[in-house]
C-alpha positions, -999 to +999 in steps of 0.1 A: -772+245+605-757+234+638-732+212+619-721+242+599-714+262+630-696+233+646-674+229+615-667+266+614-658+264+651-632+236+645-617+255+615-612+287+636-597+267+665-573+249+642-562+281+627-556+296+661-533+268+671-512+267+639-475+273+646-463+307+636-440+309+606-404+312+616-383+337+598-356+323+576-321+333+586-291+335+563-273+307+581-303+284+578-307+292+541-270+284+535-274+252+555-303+240+534-286+249+502-255+230+511-277+199+517-292+199+483-267+215+459-257+190+432-222+205+426-214+202+462-226+166+464-204+157+434-174+174+450-179+153+481-183+122+461-150+130+443-134+132+478-147+097+486-134+084+453-099+097+461-101+081+495-111+048+478-081+051+455-058+055+486-072+023+500-065+005+468-029+016+469-026+005+505-041-029+496-012-035+472+010-041+503-009-071+514-004-106+500-025-116+470-040-151+471-060-166+443-075-200+438-079-217+405-093-249+390-090-265+356-109-296+343-099-310+309-112-338+288-089-352+261-109-373+237-078-380+215-044-383+232-012-375+215+007-405+202+045-407+201+064-433+181+096-446+198+120-466+177+126-501+189+163-494+192+155-471+221+146-502+241+178-521+233+164-541+204+182-531+172+159-536+143+130-542+167+095-529+161+087-493+168+065-487+198+035-463+198+031-446+231+002-423+241+010-397+267-015-384+292-050-394+303-085-386+291-093-366+322-072-340+340-084-320+370-060-293+385-068-274+417-043-249+430-037-219+452-013-190+441+001-164+464+023-134+457+037-105+477+057-074+468+089-076+489+104-044+474+082-017+459+101+015+455+069+035+445+046+025+473+053+053+498+052+080+470+020+066+456+004+066+491+015+103+496+002+111+461-033+098+469-033+115+503-025+148+486-051+143+459-077+136+487-066+168+504-069+187+471-104+174+465-114+187+500-100+221+490-121+219+458-151+211+480-143+242+500-142+263+469-177+250+458-190+257+493-177+293+492-193+299+458-226+284+470-225+306+501-219+337+480-248+328+457-272+321+485-263+352+504-267+374+473-301+359+467-310+364+504-301+400+504-318+406+471-350+392+485-346+414+516-342+445+493-373+436+472-393+429+504-384+464+517-392+479+484-427+463+485-432+478+520-422+512+508-445+509+478-474+500+501-466+530+523-465+553+492-498+538+480-514+546+514-501+582+514-513+587+478-548+575+488-549+598+519-537+627+498-563+621+471-590+620+498-578+653+512-576+669+477-612+658+469-624+673+501-606+705+494-618+706+458-654+702+470-648+731+494-633+752+466-599+753+481-582+732+454-583+731+416-596+702+396-561+698+381-547+692+416-572+663+420-561+649+387-524+651+398-533+632+430-552+606+410-521+603+387-499+598+418-523+571+430-521+553+397-483+555+397-482+542+433-504+513+424-483+504+394-451+506+416-467+483+442-475+457+416-440+460+401-423+456+435-445+426+443-435+409+411-398+416+417-402+402+452-418+371+439-390+366+414-364+371+442-382+347+464-383+321+437-345+323+432-339+318+469-364+289+470-346+272+441-313+273+461-326+264+495-353+239+485-380+257+505-414+264+489-416+301+478-447+307+499-430+294+530-401+319+529-403+346+554-373+369+561-367+389+593-377+425+592-344+440+603-320+427+577-315+462+561-313+479+595-275+482+598-262+496+630-233+521+633-212+494+650-215+472+619-202+500+598-169+500+617-143+489+592-118+461+600-082+465+592-074+449+558-048+421+561-037+412+526-020+381+539-055+366+544-056+358+507-030+331+513-057+311+531-081+312+502-090+277+492-084+286+455-047+293+462-043+263+485-058+241+458-033+253+432-005+249+457-017+213+462-015+207+425+021+219+425+029+195+454+012+167+434+034+175+404+065+173+426+055+138+438+048+127+402+084+137+393+096+116+422+074+087+412+087+089+376+122+082+390+112+055+415+092+035+389+126+027+372+142+013+404+144-025+409+114-043+424+112-078+439+081-101+442+078-134+460+054-160+447+043-195+456+019-222+444+004-253+459-016-276+436-031-311+433-037-328+400-060-357+392-052-378+362-074-407+350-093-421+321-125-426+340-126-395+362-123-415+394-119-385+417-114-405+448-080-417+437-049-408+416-043-373+430-007-360+426+004-329+447+031-304+437+043-270+449+069-243+442+081-210+455+102-183+439+114-147+436+108-124+406+129-093+401+121-065+377+146-039+365+138-015+336+168-011+314+157+010+284+124+027+276+131+049+246+134+080+268+098+078+279+107+086+315+126+117+304+096+129+283+072+123+312+094+143+336+097+172+311+059+172+308+053+172+345+079+199+350+061+221+324+028+215+342+044+225+375+056+258+359+021+265+346+006+259+380+031+282+396+023+309+371-014+304+378-008+307+415+011+339+412-015+354+389-044+343+412-026+357+443-023+391+426-059+390+415-072+380+450-051+407+466-065+433+443-100+419+450-095+423+487-081+458+485-109+469+461-135+453+484-121+472+513-123+505+494-158+498+482-169+488+517-156+521+530-174+540+503-206+520+509-205+527+546-201+564+540-229+564+514-252+545+538-246+570+566-254+599+543-285+581+530-297+574+565-293+610+575-311+621+543-339+597+549-344+609+585-345+645+573-369+637+545-393+619+568-392+648+593-398+673+565-428+653+551-445+652+585-441+690+589-453+696+553-483+673+557-494+693+588-488+726+570-508+714+539-538+703+560-537+738+577-536+754+542-501+769+547-485+749+520-491+745+483-500+712+468-470+714+444-446+718+474-461+688+492-456+667+461-420+678+459-415+668+495-431+634+487-409+629+457-378+638+478-388+612+504-392+586+477-357+593+465-343+592+500-360+559+507-348+544+475-313+557+481-312+542+516-324+508+505-299+508+477-271+519+500-279+492+526-281+465+499-249+477+484-231+476+518-243+441+525-232+430+490-198+446+494-194+432+529-201+398+514-174+403+488-150+415+515-156+383+535-153+362+503-120+379+494-106+371+528-118+335+527-140+340+558-174+335+542 
């Protein structure tokens, strides 16, 4: 027995010193999601790949040095017959001569360097621009991820508040049922009124279970994005408590859409097409390479490597000038030009779409703020009326049906306020997304 009490003592003391669970903020949820999102990881890897391609282009301006070795064994050497007259002996015997040796070992070093490369600067600029474009793509992925996490975060906040309201409704239904049973026993209420209270209690219990399930589903969605275990997610209590200062509307600046990464990304593609046009012309300009070789060759029939080495070396220049390509360059330039026109059309269409999105979000945000203000006022009024009617009902000055109507009105006001607050947060998210400020 003493051991059991001692074990219980340690368990209670350990629970008392457990750290309190810290509420999860939206910023922290986004930070965690950005650390584990696979699409964002791939976008960042694509940026690294582009930077690697840039380094490869820059490396082409350095000398290229290669070493080589060649060992050959000739079991049968080529024989050449030379007429005797070739040696000043008319009618003399022809001579058989074998050229070469059985063993040949060649060691050499080759070096080359591009003296004139008309495409180098353009190819460097092209890779720099592609790296910048991949970073813009990375920003687009980040914006989409932030929107998704924020939407899941606000949805969980809504469902958590719905569960709290459902618990409050359940508590009021139980209290009302107890009052109705007491009044029925005293003959001040009809049995049907007790049945109505019991029905209200059943509906409140069903609503509580439903709200809890919806909250669990929303928590699971946020957990899958942030990587936190669902049971470890705890949100602050004041997310849906929106102050009047927050409802003040900022002036809509349509020019903000020009800073959207989606537009900047398309503009970067247009710039890339322009450089590709320039590169198509430069690739047909003359280029000049310098090359050199230094080698040593061993020739023998017995592979005596300590002797019979013969060195040789050479240097040279190599020029390259395209003359005719069957109009391939012209076709390439036409294709690049068409791609540029398509990108320009896409950019104009997207700018119009984003401008409309920002203007629509501003109007919806204004409507959501107005709706939220009315819903808050209606909620405060409904809560005040319910308190008054509960007192009147306990005093016998109010019918049960009228109290139920007041309860239903409060439920509608609570649901309307939560919906309005969630709608305002969602539209505010869209407004920030439209302006590229998320």
